[in-house]
N, CA, C and O atoms as CSV, one atom per row, in Angstrom:
chain,resi,resn,atom,element,x,y,z
A,1,MET,N,N,182.004,139.763,38.924
A,1,MET,CA,C,180.990,139.725,37.801
A,1,MET,C,C,179.605,139.578,38.466
A,1,MET,O,O,179.462,138.623,39.229
A,2,THR,N,N,178.448,140.516,38.239
A,2,THR,CA,C,177.322,140.218,38.969
A,2,THR,C,C,176.374,139.836,37.723
A,2,THR,O,O,176.844,140.020,36.600
A,3,THR,N,N,175.160,139.354,37.837
A,3,THR,CA,C,174.488,138.943,36.936
A,3,THR,C,C,173.052,139.275,37.414
A,3,THR,O,O,172.754,139.304,38.608
A,4,ASP,N,N,172.068,139.557,36.275
A,4,ASP,CA,C,170.779,139.786,36.649
A,4,ASP,C,C,169.723,138.694,36.782
A,4,ASP,O,O,168.513,138.887,36.905
A,5,VAL,N,N,170.462,137.314,36.734
A,5,VAL,CA,C,169.790,136.184,36.629
A,5,VAL,C,C,169.618,135.938,37.914
A,5,VAL,O,O,170.550,136.188,38.679
A,6,LYS,N,N,168.453,135.427,38.389
A,6,LYS,CA,C,168.205,134.652,39.986
A,6,LYS,C,C,168.212,133.506,39.853
A,6,LYS,O,O,167.502,133.104,38.932
A,7,VAL,N,N,168.874,132.588,40.553
A,7,VAL,CA,C,168.777,131.300,40.679
A,7,VAL,C,C,168.281,131.015,42.070
A,7,VAL,O,O,168.718,131.631,43.042
A,8,ASN,N,N,167.466,130.180,42.148
A,8,ASN,CA,C,167.012,129.224,43.289
A,8,ASN,C,C,167.211,127.789,43.056
A,8,ASN,O,O,166.997,127.348,41.927
A,9,LEU,N,N,167.604,126.999,44.022
A,9,LEU,CA,C,167.418,125.397,44.159
A,9,LEU,C,C,166.238,125.204,44.293
A,9,LEU,O,O,165.765,125.792,45.265
A,10,LEU,N,N,165.336,124.434,43.537
A,10,LEU,CA,C,164.234,123.996,43.681
A,10,LEU,C,C,164.556,122.665,44.494
A,10,LEU,O,O,164.337,122.603,45.704
A,11,HIS,N,N,165.057,121.667,43.808
A,11,HIS,CA,C,165.223,120.170,44.301
A,11,HIS,C,C,166.156,119.690,43.795
A,11,HIS,O,O,166.414,120.126,42.673
A,12,ILE,N,N,167.017,118.670,44.327
A,12,ILE,CA,C,167.613,117.746,43.958
A,12,ILE,C,C,167.225,116.336,43.640
A,12,ILE,O,O,166.485,115.784,44.454
A,13,GLY,N,N,167.610,115.663,42.580
A,13,GLY,CA,C,166.570,114.424,42.072
A,13,GLY,C,C,167.619,113.501,42.422
A,13,GLY,O,O,168.811,113.692,42.179
A,14,ILE,N,N,167.028,112.271,43.130
A,14,ILE,CA,C,167.760,110.991,43.315
A,14,ILE,C,C,166.939,109.631,43.031
A,14,ILE,O,O,165.926,109.313,43.653
A,15,CYS,N,N,167.445,108.986,42.147
A,15,CYS,CA,C,167.000,108.105,41.471
A,15,CYS,C,C,167.126,106.492,42.385
A,15,CYS,O,O,168.165,105.875,42.618
A,16,THR,N,N,165.816,106.137,42.742
A,16,THR,CA,C,166.061,105.278,43.795
A,16,THR,C,C,165.439,103.636,43.098
A,16,THR,O,O,164.544,103.472,42.270
A,17,SER,N,N,166.297,102.594,43.797
A,17,SER,CA,C,165.568,101.330,43.244
A,17,SER,C,C,164.289,100.842,43.941
A,17,SER,O,O,163.753,99.793,43.582
A,18,ASP,N,N,163.760,101.657,45.015
A,18,ASP,CA,C,162.924,100.988,45.726
A,18,ASP,C,C,162.131,102.324,46.350
A,18,ASP,O,O,162.448,102.747,47.461
A,19,LEU,N,N,161.228,102.868,45.668
A,19,LEU,CA,C,160.764,104.209,46.246
A,19,LEU,C,C,160.079,104.473,47.717
A,19,LEU,O,O,160.276,105.430,48.466
A,20,GLN,N,N,159.236,103.367,47.903
A,20,GLN,CA,C,158.711,103.588,49.113
A,20,GLN,C,C,159.928,103.158,50.441
A,20,GLN,O,O,159.977,103.711,51.540
A,21,ARG,N,N,160.683,102.221,50.040
A,21,ARG,CA,C,161.903,102.271,51.319
A,21,ARG,C,C,162.729,103.501,51.237
A,21,ARG,O,O,163.017,104.108,52.268
A,22,SER,N,N,163.075,103.852,50.218
A,22,SER,CA,C,163.823,105.528,50.360
A,22,SER,C,C,163.078,106.476,51.026
A,22,SER,O,O,163.530,107.345,51.770
A,23,LEU,N,N,161.866,106.276,50.724
A,23,LEU,CA,C,160.743,107.630,51.347
A,23,LEU,C,C,160.870,107.110,52.937
A,23,LEU,O,O,161.289,107.885,53.797
A,24,ARG,N,N,160.565,106.047,53.186
A,24,ARG,CA,C,160.683,105.734,54.894
A,24,ARG,C,C,162.188,105.934,55.454
A,24,ARG,O,O,162.372,106.318,56.610
A,25,PHE,N,N,163.454,105.599,54.402
A,25,PHE,CA,C,164.474,105.847,55.018
A,25,PHE,C,C,164.774,107.726,55.123
A,25,PHE,O,O,165.476,108.186,56.024
A,26,TYR,N,N,164.217,108.483,54.222
A,26,TYR,CA,C,164.732,109.912,54.407
A,26,TYR,C,C,163.741,110.630,55.266
A,26,TYR,O,O,164.006,111.748,55.705
A,27,THR,N,N,162.574,110.010,55.529
A,27,THR,CA,C,161.610,110.380,56.665
A,27,THR,C,C,161.848,109.972,57.809
A,27,THR,O,O,162.162,110.750,58.710
A,28,GLU,N,N,161.752,108.787,57.963
A,28,GLU,CA,C,161.862,108.149,59.491
A,28,GLU,C,C,163.222,108.080,59.690
A,28,GLU,O,O,163.465,108.480,60.828
A,29,ALA,N,N,164.568,107.641,58.896
A,29,ALA,CA,C,165.802,107.732,59.651
A,29,ALA,C,C,166.406,109.039,59.585
A,29,ALA,O,O,167.329,109.206,60.383
A,30,LEU,N,N,166.159,109.869,58.941
A,30,LEU,CA,C,166.810,111.254,58.681
A,30,LEU,C,C,165.859,112.426,58.989
A,30,LEU,O,O,166.261,113.589,59.005
A,31,GLY,N,N,164.681,112.101,59.215
A,31,GLY,CA,C,163.740,113.351,59.660
A,31,GLY,C,C,163.126,114.234,58.646
A,31,GLY,O,O,162.480,115.256,58.880
A,32,PHE,N,N,163.424,113.683,57.405
A,32,PHE,CA,C,162.942,114.658,56.326
A,32,PHE,C,C,161.381,114.708,56.184
A,32,PHE,O,O,160.762,113.681,56.463
A,33,VAL,N,N,160.776,115.693,55.819
A,33,VAL,CA,C,159.303,116.212,55.796
A,33,VAL,C,C,158.982,115.481,54.240
A,33,VAL,O,O,159.482,115.799,53.161
A,34,HIS,N,N,157.962,114.384,54.528
A,34,HIS,CA,C,157.229,114.091,53.080
A,34,HIS,C,C,156.343,115.492,52.476
A,34,HIS,O,O,155.315,115.733,53.110
A,35,GLU,N,N,156.564,116.141,51.664
A,35,GLU,CA,C,155.749,117.355,51.125
A,35,GLU,C,C,155.010,116.942,50.270
A,35,GLU,O,O,153.916,117.492,50.397
A,36,ARG,N,N,155.036,115.997,49.150
A,36,ARG,CA,C,153.877,115.445,48.303
A,36,ARG,C,C,154.516,114.516,47.324
A,36,ARG,O,O,155.703,114.524,46.999
A,37,GLU,N,N,153.607,113.737,46.908
A,37,GLU,CA,C,153.755,112.726,45.467
A,37,GLU,C,C,153.240,113.615,44.542
A,37,GLU,O,O,152.214,114.294,44.569
A,38,VAL,N,N,154.548,113.447,43.317
A,38,VAL,CA,C,154.551,114.030,42.316
A,38,VAL,C,C,153.536,113.084,41.198
A,38,VAL,O,O,153.097,113.532,40.138
A,39,GLY,N,N,153.334,111.902,41.644
A,39,GLY,CA,C,152.617,110.953,40.566
A,39,GLY,C,C,153.439,110.289,39.562
A,39,GLY,O,O,154.664,110.408,39.555
A,40,GLU,N,N,152.692,109.487,38.586
A,40,GLU,CA,C,153.486,109.268,37.612
A,40,GLU,C,C,153.326,110.303,36.467
A,40,GLU,O,O,152.308,110.959,36.243
A,41,ILE,N,N,154.386,110.341,35.842
A,41,ILE,CA,C,155.068,110.936,34.831
A,41,ILE,C,C,155.594,110.440,33.480
A,41,ILE,O,O,156.691,109.894,33.362
A,42,GLY,N,N,154.813,110.646,32.547
A,42,GLY,CA,C,155.633,109.945,31.159
A,42,GLY,C,C,155.533,111.093,30.077
A,42,GLY,O,O,155.536,112.301,30.315
A,43,PRO,N,N,155.443,110.477,28.836
A,43,PRO,CA,C,155.458,111.691,27.747
A,43,PRO,C,C,154.692,113.088,28.271
A,43,PRO,O,O,153.667,113.021,28.949
A,44,PRO,N,N,155.225,114.198,27.931
A,44,PRO,CA,C,156.320,114.436,27.024
A,44,PRO,C,C,157.834,114.512,27.856
A,44,PRO,O,O,158.886,114.809,27.290
A,45,PHE,N,N,157.696,114.137,29.499
A,45,PHE,CA,C,158.765,114.214,30.072
A,45,PHE,C,C,159.901,113.222,29.611
A,45,PHE,O,O,161.075,113.575,29.724
A,46,ASP,N,N,159.571,111.978,29.089
A,46,ASP,CA,C,160.541,110.993,28.631
A,46,ASP,C,C,161.762,111.903,27.511
A,46,ASP,O,O,162.985,111.838,27.382
A,47,LYS,N,N,160.674,112.719,26.854
A,47,LYS,CA,C,161.921,113.344,25.874
A,47,LYS,C,C,162.862,114.560,26.718
A,47,LYS,O,O,163.902,115.031,26.257
A,48,LEU,N,N,162.388,114.863,27.755
A,48,LEU,CA,C,163.112,115.890,28.599
A,48,LEU,C,C,164.417,115.067,29.354
A,48,LEU,O,O,165.579,115.469,29.406
A,49,ILE,N,N,163.959,114.006,29.827
A,49,ILE,CA,C,164.975,113.190,30.497
A,49,ILE,C,C,165.596,112.327,29.640
A,49,ILE,O,O,166.394,111.561,30.181
A,50,GLU,N,N,165.439,112.216,28.271
A,50,GLU,CA,C,166.244,111.800,27.226
A,50,GLU,C,C,166.326,110.363,27.595
A,50,GLU,O,O,167.422,109.829,27.763
A,51,LEU,N,N,165.089,109.649,27.743
A,51,LEU,CA,C,164.876,108.285,27.974
A,51,LEU,C,C,163.673,107.960,27.125
A,51,LEU,O,O,162.600,107.853,27.719
A,52,PRO,N,N,163.693,107.828,26.131
A,52,PRO,CA,C,162.400,107.496,25.365
A,52,PRO,C,C,161.366,106.248,26.071
A,52,PRO,O,O,161.972,105.191,26.250
A,53,GLY,N,N,160.363,106.243,26.357
A,53,GLY,CA,C,159.576,105.261,26.864
A,53,GLY,C,C,159.277,105.199,28.106
A,53,GLY,O,O,158.300,104.649,28.615
A,54,GLN,N,N,160.464,105.996,28.804
A,54,GLN,CA,C,160.035,105.921,30.220
A,54,GLN,C,C,159.279,106.591,30.876
A,54,GLN,O,O,158.876,107.651,30.399
A,55,SER,N,N,158.835,106.138,32.257
A,55,SER,CA,C,157.975,106.636,33.105
A,55,SER,C,C,158.531,106.940,34.453
A,55,SER,O,O,159.429,106.167,34.785
A,56,LEU,N,N,158.293,107.666,35.126
A,56,LEU,CA,C,158.632,107.719,36.423
A,56,LEU,C,C,157.570,108.127,37.646
A,56,LEU,O,O,156.503,108.662,37.346
A,57,THR,N,N,157.885,107.869,38.940
A,57,THR,CA,C,156.788,108.227,39.656
A,57,THR,C,C,157.826,109.121,40.889
A,57,THR,O,O,158.906,108.578,41.119
A,58,ALA,N,N,157.648,109.895,41.339
A,58,ALA,CA,C,158.502,110.757,42.444
A,58,ALA,C,C,157.608,111.333,43.719
A,58,ALA,O,O,156.410,111.601,43.631
A,59,HIS,N,N,158.356,111.465,44.840
A,59,HIS,CA,C,157.862,112.225,45.841
A,59,HIS,C,C,158.961,113.401,46.106
A,59,HIS,O,O,160.162,113.458,45.841
A,60,HIS,N,N,158.076,114.312,46.732
A,60,HIS,CA,C,159.246,115.229,47.226
A,60,HIS,C,C,159.440,115.124,48.762
A,60,HIS,O,O,158.429,114.943,49.442
A,61,VAL,N,N,160.590,115.216,49.339
A,61,VAL,CA,C,160.954,115.249,50.828
A,61,VAL,C,C,161.971,116.504,50.965
A,61,VAL,O,O,162.756,116.905,50.106
A,62,SER,N,N,161.743,117.044,52.327
A,62,SER,CA,C,162.614,118.133,52.557
A,62,SER,C,C,162.885,118.241,53.889
A,62,SER,O,O,162.161,117.838,54.800
A,63,CYS,N,N,164.187,118.919,54.014
A,63,CYS,CA,C,164.719,119.050,55.550
A,63,CYS,C,C,165.376,120.474,55.488
A,63,CYS,O,O,166.288,120.694,54.691
A,64,ASP,N,N,164.869,121.495,56.391
A,64,ASP,CA,C,165.848,122.856,56.685
A,64,ASP,C,C,166.130,123.404,55.065
A,64,ASP,O,O,167.231,123.610,54.555
A,65,GLY,N,N,164.815,123.565,54.453
A,65,GLY,CA,C,165.193,124.038,53.187
A,65,GLY,C,C,165.702,123.344,51.986
A,65,GLY,O,O,165.784,123.867,50.874
A,66,LEU,N,N,166.107,121.882,52.343
A,66,LEU,CA,C,166.689,121.307,51.375
A,66,LEU,C,C,165.650,120.385,50.985
A,66,LEU,O,O,165.005,119.725,51.799
A,67,ARG,N,N,165.444,120.331,49.343
A,67,ARG,CA,C,164.200,119.297,49.089
A,67,ARG,C,C,164.897,118.361,48.065
A,67,ARG,O,O,165.595,118.764,47.134
A,68,LEU,N,N,164.644,117.151,48.329
A,68,LEU,CA,C,164.854,116.007,47.599
A,68,LEU,C,C,163.657,115.529,47.072
A,68,LEU,O,O,162.587,115.407,47.668
A,69,GLU,N,N,164.063,115.118,45.242
A,69,GLU,CA,C,162.817,114.556,44.534
A,69,GLU,C,C,163.514,112.937,44.505
A,69,GLU,O,O,164.544,112.666,43.887
A,70,LEU,N,N,162.760,112.016,45.261
A,70,LEU,CA,C,163.185,110.651,45.248
A,70,LEU,C,C,162.233,110.221,44.053
A,70,LEU,O,O,161.019,110.423,44.009
A,71,ILE,N,N,162.996,109.603,43.110
A,71,ILE,CA,C,162.229,109.195,41.703
A,71,ILE,C,C,162.449,107.611,41.370
A,71,ILE,O,O,163.559,107.078,41.402
A,72,SER,N,N,161.484,107.073,41.112
A,72,SER,CA,C,161.435,105.491,40.531
A,72,SER,C,C,161.202,105.737,39.006
A,72,SER,O,O,160.342,106.466,38.513
A,73,PHE,N,N,162.115,105.003,38.375
A,73,PHE,CA,C,161.750,104.944,36.863
A,73,PHE,C,C,161.179,103.345,36.707
A,73,PHE,O,O,161.390,102.378,37.438
A,74,SER,N,N,160.588,103.428,35.797
A,74,SER,CA,C,160.092,102.028,35.007
A,74,SER,C,C,161.118,101.075,34.647
A,74,SER,O,O,160.948,99.871,34.456
A,75,ASP,N,N,162.350,101.818,34.563
A,75,ASP,CA,C,163.551,100.875,34.088
A,75,ASP,C,C,164.941,101.478,34.787
A,75,ASP,O,O,165.505,102.466,34.318
A,76,VAL,N,N,165.440,100.748,35.997
A,76,VAL,CA,C,166.435,101.369,36.865
A,76,VAL,C,C,167.446,100.449,36.302
A,76,VAL,O,O,167.269,99.320,35.846
A,77,VAL,N,N,168.681,101.221,36.428
A,77,VAL,CA,C,170.029,100.814,35.731
A,77,VAL,C,C,170.876,101.119,36.943
A,77,VAL,O,O,170.436,101.987,37.697
A,78,GLY,N,N,171.906,100.599,37.219
A,78,GLY,CA,C,173.090,100.648,38.159
A,78,GLY,C,C,173.326,99.868,39.194
A,78,GLY,O,O,172.315,99.228,39.483
A,79,SER,N,N,174.399,99.603,40.007
A,79,SER,CA,C,174.688,98.920,41.024
A,79,SER,C,C,174.093,98.980,42.374
A,79,SER,O,O,173.783,98.019,43.079
A,80,GLY,N,N,173.941,100.575,42.711
A,80,GLY,CA,C,173.649,100.490,43.655
A,80,GLY,C,C,174.755,100.655,44.721
A,80,GLY,O,O,174.450,100.948,45.877
A,81,GLU,N,N,176.023,100.473,44.343
A,81,GLU,CA,C,176.895,100.704,45.199
A,81,GLU,C,C,177.412,102.080,45.475
A,81,GLU,O,O,177.113,102.904,44.610
A,82,ARG,N,N,178.155,102.537,46.534
A,82,ARG,CA,C,178.617,103.989,46.535
A,82,ARG,C,C,179.715,103.981,45.576
A,82,ARG,O,O,180.491,103.046,45.376
A,83,CYS,N,N,179.700,105.196,44.963
A,83,CYS,CA,C,181.032,105.815,43.991
A,83,CYS,C,C,181.857,106.160,44.545
A,83,CYS,O,O,181.656,106.783,45.588
A,84,PRO,N,N,183.434,105.851,43.985
A,84,PRO,CA,C,184.498,106.651,44.540
A,84,PRO,C,C,184.132,108.243,44.695
A,84,PRO,O,O,183.217,108.863,44.154
A,85,MET,N,N,184.937,108.612,45.423
A,85,MET,CA,C,184.639,110.454,45.832
A,85,MET,C,C,184.858,111.070,44.786
A,85,MET,O,O,184.113,111.982,44.427
A,86,ASN,N,N,186.225,110.586,43.896
A,86,ASN,CA,C,186.916,111.226,42.911
A,86,ASN,C,C,186.086,110.844,41.600
A,86,ASN,O,O,186.808,110.962,40.610
A,87,GLN,N,N,184.947,110.474,41.326
A,87,GLN,CA,C,184.194,110.034,40.373
A,87,GLN,C,C,183.289,111.553,39.829
A,87,GLN,O,O,182.496,112.159,40.550
A,88,LEU,N,N,183.594,111.875,38.637
A,88,LEU,CA,C,182.754,113.112,38.272
A,88,LEU,C,C,181.276,113.090,38.770
A,88,LEU,O,O,180.550,112.116,38.971
A,89,GLY,N,N,181.018,114.451,38.920
A,89,GLY,CA,C,179.501,114.266,39.336
A,89,GLY,C,C,179.334,114.530,40.802
A,89,GLY,O,O,180.272,114.721,41.576
A,90,PHE,N,N,177.807,114.526,41.183
A,90,PHE,CA,C,177.633,114.654,42.389
A,90,PHE,C,C,178.373,113.290,43.233
A,90,PHE,O,O,178.601,112.131,42.886
A,91,THR,N,N,178.618,114.067,44.517
A,91,THR,CA,C,179.828,113.045,45.113
A,91,THR,C,C,179.101,112.686,46.316
A,91,THR,O,O,179.165,111.512,46.682
A,92,HIS,N,N,178.284,113.684,47.121
A,92,HIS,CA,C,177.483,113.437,48.378
A,92,HIS,C,C,176.859,114.658,48.857
A,92,HIS,O,O,177.010,115.732,48.275
A,93,MET,N,N,176.092,114.501,50.009
A,93,MET,CA,C,175.438,115.632,50.459
A,93,MET,C,C,175.698,115.339,52.171
A,93,MET,O,O,175.684,114.268,52.777
A,94,THR,N,N,175.932,116.705,52.661
A,94,THR,CA,C,176.332,116.649,54.305
A,94,THR,C,C,174.978,117.044,55.030
A,94,THR,O,O,174.188,117.867,54.568
A,95,LEU,N,N,174.822,116.421,56.111
A,95,LEU,CA,C,173.707,116.688,56.934
A,95,LEU,C,C,174.525,117.073,58.427
A,95,LEU,O,O,175.593,116.540,58.732
A,96,THR,N,N,173.963,117.889,59.116
A,96,THR,CA,C,174.333,118.393,60.495
A,96,THR,C,C,173.319,117.590,61.540
A,96,THR,O,O,172.113,117.834,61.573
A,97,VAL,N,N,173.843,116.784,62.234
A,97,VAL,CA,C,173.172,116.054,63.244
A,97,VAL,C,C,173.398,116.188,64.598
A,97,VAL,O,O,174.611,116.093,64.785
A,98,ASP,N,N,172.712,116.390,65.783
A,98,ASP,CA,C,172.882,116.241,67.019
A,98,ASP,C,C,173.696,115.286,67.895
A,98,ASP,O,O,174.409,115.500,68.876
A,99,ASP,N,N,173.291,113.895,67.081
A,99,ASP,CA,C,173.979,112.789,67.850
A,99,ASP,C,C,173.982,111.907,66.569
A,99,ASP,O,O,173.025,111.420,65.967
A,100,ILE,N,N,175.573,111.816,66.265
A,100,ILE,CA,C,176.097,111.078,65.108
A,100,ILE,C,C,175.866,109.548,65.181
A,100,ILE,O,O,175.512,108.816,64.256
A,101,GLU,N,N,176.138,109.207,66.476
A,101,GLU,CA,C,175.982,107.842,66.581
A,101,GLU,C,C,174.318,107.194,66.499
A,101,GLU,O,O,174.080,106.178,65.846
A,102,ALA,N,N,173.383,107.849,67.158
A,102,ALA,CA,C,172.099,107.646,67.059
A,102,ALA,C,C,171.479,107.842,65.642
A,102,ALA,O,O,170.444,107.239,65.361
A,103,THR,N,N,172.029,108.594,64.820
A,103,THR,CA,C,171.810,108.565,63.223
A,103,THR,C,C,172.248,107.660,62.680
A,103,THR,O,O,171.522,107.130,61.839
A,104,CYS,N,N,173.450,107.160,62.892
A,104,CYS,CA,C,173.950,105.918,62.070
A,104,CYS,C,C,173.148,104.830,62.459
A,104,CYS,O,O,172.891,103.927,61.663
A,105,ASP,N,N,172.746,104.839,63.577
A,105,ASP,CA,C,171.745,103.579,63.802
A,105,ASP,C,C,170.621,103.575,62.901
A,105,ASP,O,O,170.435,102.659,62.100
A,106,ARG,N,N,169.786,104.686,63.024
A,106,ARG,CA,C,168.765,104.979,62.261
A,106,ARG,C,C,168.972,104.724,61.036
A,106,ARG,O,O,168.088,104.111,60.438
A,107,ILE,N,N,169.955,105.043,60.458
A,107,ILE,CA,C,170.489,104.983,59.127
A,107,ILE,C,C,170.272,103.395,58.784
A,107,ILE,O,O,169.517,103.016,57.889
A,108,GLU,N,N,171.008,102.552,59.588
A,108,GLU,CA,C,171.298,101.061,59.534
A,108,GLU,C,C,169.991,100.666,59.756
A,108,GLU,O,O,169.792,99.765,58.941
A,109,GLN,N,N,169.005,100.843,60.403
A,109,GLN,CA,C,167.508,100.626,61.102
A,109,GLN,C,C,166.881,100.468,59.958
A,109,GLN,O,O,166.221,99.439,59.814
A,110,PHE,N,N,166.946,101.522,58.807
A,110,PHE,CA,C,165.845,101.489,57.402
A,110,PHE,C,C,166.551,101.633,56.484
A,110,PHE,O,O,166.465,102.625,55.760
A,111,GLY,N,N,167.500,100.585,56.280
A,111,GLY,CA,C,168.202,100.056,54.947
A,111,GLY,C,C,169.563,100.677,54.506
A,111,GLY,O,O,170.327,100.105,53.727
A,112,GLY,N,N,169.826,102.015,55.124
A,112,GLY,CA,C,171.176,102.200,54.751
A,112,GLY,C,C,172.289,101.664,55.393
A,112,GLY,O,O,172.202,100.610,56.022
A,113,ARG,N,N,173.565,102.434,55.271
A,113,ARG,CA,C,174.843,101.680,55.694
A,113,ARG,C,C,175.567,102.927,56.484
A,113,ARG,O,O,175.760,104.012,55.936
A,114,ALA,N,N,175.912,102.661,57.726
A,114,ALA,CA,C,176.846,103.552,58.410
A,114,ALA,C,C,178.258,103.322,58.128
A,114,ALA,O,O,178.602,102.189,58.462
A,115,HIS,N,N,179.059,103.936,57.691
A,115,HIS,CA,C,180.682,103.531,57.438
A,115,HIS,C,C,181.498,103.926,58.273
A,115,HIS,O,O,182.367,104.711,57.896
A,116,ARG,N,N,181.453,103.490,59.662
A,116,ARG,CA,C,181.740,103.929,60.906
A,116,ARG,C,C,183.428,103.857,60.671
A,116,ARG,O,O,184.063,104.676,61.336
A,117,GLU,N,N,184.139,103.035,59.867
A,117,GLU,CA,C,185.533,103.124,59.626
A,117,GLU,C,C,185.788,104.343,58.817
A,117,GLU,O,O,186.982,104.476,58.551
A,118,THR,N,N,185.089,105.176,58.395
A,118,THR,CA,C,185.515,106.267,57.824
A,118,THR,C,C,185.403,107.545,59.246
A,118,THR,O,O,185.774,108.709,59.092
A,119,GLN,N,N,184.962,107.134,60.248
A,119,GLN,CA,C,184.949,108.434,61.154
A,119,GLN,C,C,186.344,108.972,61.437
A,119,GLN,O,O,187.379,108.335,61.630
A,120,ILE,N,N,186.151,110.228,61.419
A,120,ILE,CA,C,187.288,111.087,61.829
A,120,ILE,C,C,186.903,112.133,62.900
A,120,ILE,O,O,185.760,112.485,63.192
A,121,ASP,N,N,188.055,112.560,63.425
A,121,ASP,CA,C,187.801,113.734,64.451
A,121,ASP,C,C,188.169,114.589,63.651
A,121,ASP,O,O,189.173,114.284,63.006
A,122,SER,N,N,187.563,115.904,63.381
A,122,SER,CA,C,188.103,116.927,62.570
A,122,SER,C,C,188.137,118.204,63.530
A,122,SER,O,O,187.540,118.199,64.607
A,123,PRO,N,N,188.853,119.264,63.084
A,123,PRO,CA,C,188.518,120.433,63.979
A,123,PRO,C,C,187.037,120.938,64.062
A,123,PRO,O,O,186.770,121.889,64.797
A,124,TYR,N,N,186.084,120.323,63.329
A,124,TYR,CA,C,184.792,120.828,63.689
A,124,TYR,C,C,183.993,119.741,64.168
A,124,TYR,O,O,182.843,119.611,63.749
A,125,GLY,N,N,184.519,118.888,65.064
A,125,GLY,CA,C,184.288,117.498,65.878
A,125,GLY,C,C,184.093,116.320,64.576
A,125,GLY,O,O,184.369,116.460,63.385
A,126,PRO,N,N,183.582,115.269,65.208
A,126,PRO,CA,C,183.648,114.046,64.320
A,126,PRO,C,C,182.355,114.077,63.326
A,126,PRO,O,O,181.179,114.414,63.467
A,127,ILE,N,N,183.172,113.543,62.207
A,127,ILE,CA,C,182.700,113.435,60.837
A,127,ILE,C,C,182.679,111.877,60.542
A,127,ILE,O,O,183.558,111.061,60.820
A,128,VAL,N,N,181.522,111.670,59.941
A,128,VAL,CA,C,181.171,109.887,59.303
A,128,VAL,C,C,180.641,110.062,57.923
A,128,VAL,O,O,180.164,111.079,57.419
A,129,PHE,N,N,180.788,109.050,57.482
A,129,PHE,CA,C,180.051,108.896,55.969
A,129,PHE,C,C,179.055,107.648,56.217
A,129,PHE,O,O,179.402,106.640,56.832
A,130,CYS,N,N,177.783,107.843,55.666
A,130,CYS,CA,C,177.182,106.709,55.596
A,130,CYS,C,C,176.659,106.739,54.138
A,130,CYS,O,O,177.114,107.550,53.331
A,131,THR,N,N,175.465,105.628,53.733
A,131,THR,CA,C,174.968,105.702,52.690
A,131,THR,C,C,173.284,105.451,52.705
A,131,THR,O,O,172.687,104.959,53.663
A,132,ASP,N,N,172.736,105.835,51.606
A,132,ASP,CA,C,171.301,105.503,51.839
A,132,ASP,C,C,171.287,104.066,50.974
A,132,ASP,O,O,172.243,103.590,50.362
A,133,PRO,N,N,170.008,103.538,51.088
A,133,PRO,CA,C,169.557,102.036,50.487
A,133,PRO,C,C,170.438,101.856,49.154
A,133,PRO,O,O,170.900,100.773,48.797
A,134,ASP,N,N,170.620,103.190,48.401
A,134,ASP,CA,C,170.978,102.761,47.027
A,134,ASP,C,C,172.468,103.577,46.625
A,134,ASP,O,O,172.911,104.052,45.579
A,135,GLY,N,N,172.974,103.467,48.027
A,135,GLY,CA,C,174.748,103.728,47.928
A,135,GLY,C,C,175.200,105.298,47.670
A,135,GLY,O,O,176.378,105.599,47.479
A,136,LEU,N,N,173.873,106.487,47.692
A,136,LEU,CA,C,174.375,107.755,47.936
A,136,LEU,C,C,174.866,108.312,49.060
A,136,LEU,O,O,174.182,108.502,50.066
A,137,ARG,N,N,176.117,108.613,48.945
A,137,ARG,CA,C,176.933,109.177,50.388
A,137,ARG,C,C,176.267,110.243,50.903
A,137,ARG,O,O,175.956,111.279,50.315
A,138,ILE,N,N,176.037,109.896,52.175
A,138,ILE,CA,C,175.702,111.018,53.011
A,138,ILE,C,C,176.575,111.437,54.368
A,138,ILE,O,O,176.512,110.774,55.404
A,139,GLU,N,N,177.358,112.572,54.225
A,139,GLU,CA,C,178.404,113.016,55.353
A,139,GLU,C,C,177.296,113.552,56.544
A,139,GLU,O,O,176.381,114.351,56.346
A,140,LEU,N,N,177.649,112.871,57.861
A,140,LEU,CA,C,177.127,113.535,58.929
A,140,LEU,C,C,178.326,113.925,59.851
A,140,LEU,O,O,179.360,113.309,60.106
A,141,MET,N,N,177.775,115.379,60.354
A,141,MET,CA,C,178.733,116.004,61.442
A,141,MET,C,C,177.667,116.759,62.165
A,141,MET,O,O,176.491,116.819,61.805
A,142,HIS,N,N,178.313,117.470,63.476
A,142,HIS,CA,C,177.678,118.091,64.181
A,142,HIS,C,C,177.554,119.543,63.550
A,142,HIS,O,O,178.435,120.018,62.834
A,143,PRO,N,N,176.316,120.240,63.900
A,143,PRO,CA,C,176.250,121.737,63.616
A,143,PRO,C,C,177.486,122.552,63.985
A,143,PRO,O,O,177.934,122.327,65.109
A,144,PHE,N,N,177.945,123.211,63.441
A,144,PHE,CA,C,178.849,124.558,63.645
A,144,PHE,C,C,178.236,125.315,64.640
A,144,PHE,O,O,177.046,125.573,64.822
A,145,GLY,N,N,179.652,125.759,65.506
A,145,GLY,CA,C,179.082,126.499,66.727
A,145,GLY,C,C,178.517,125.836,67.594
A,145,GLY,O,O,178.047,126.392,68.587
C-alpha cells in the first residue's frame, strides 16, 4: 500500500537527569555534533507534553543524519537504570564504530557504562551494549561491509 504522506524523522527526544553531563557524553564520548540549544520552553508546550506546569530545556546533537533532542525537565522522574529489552517502547539505539573497545572506554570516561559482559561475536562482527549516563541502551557494532 502506498501513501501520499511524506514522513521524515526530525529527532528523537531523550529525557536526561543532567543535561550538561549528557551533552558532554554524546558529543565527547560518541562524537555527536552540538547543533543548537533550544532554550527553556514552558507554556503552551506543557499542554502538548501533558505535564502541566513543567518547563524544559533542550539541546540538539546529531551524528550521521541522526538528531537527538537531549531534554532536561524541571521535574525528572525515573530511576536512570536500563530497562529490560522486552519492556514496551523504545529499547535501544545502534551505532556503528570503528573501534568498539576504544568507544567503550570513552563511554565510561564520560559517565556511561560499557556492559562488556554482553559482548558477542556475531556474523556481523563483535557487538556490545552500553548505556548512557541515564541508562539508555546503546548497541555498538562495526560498520557493515
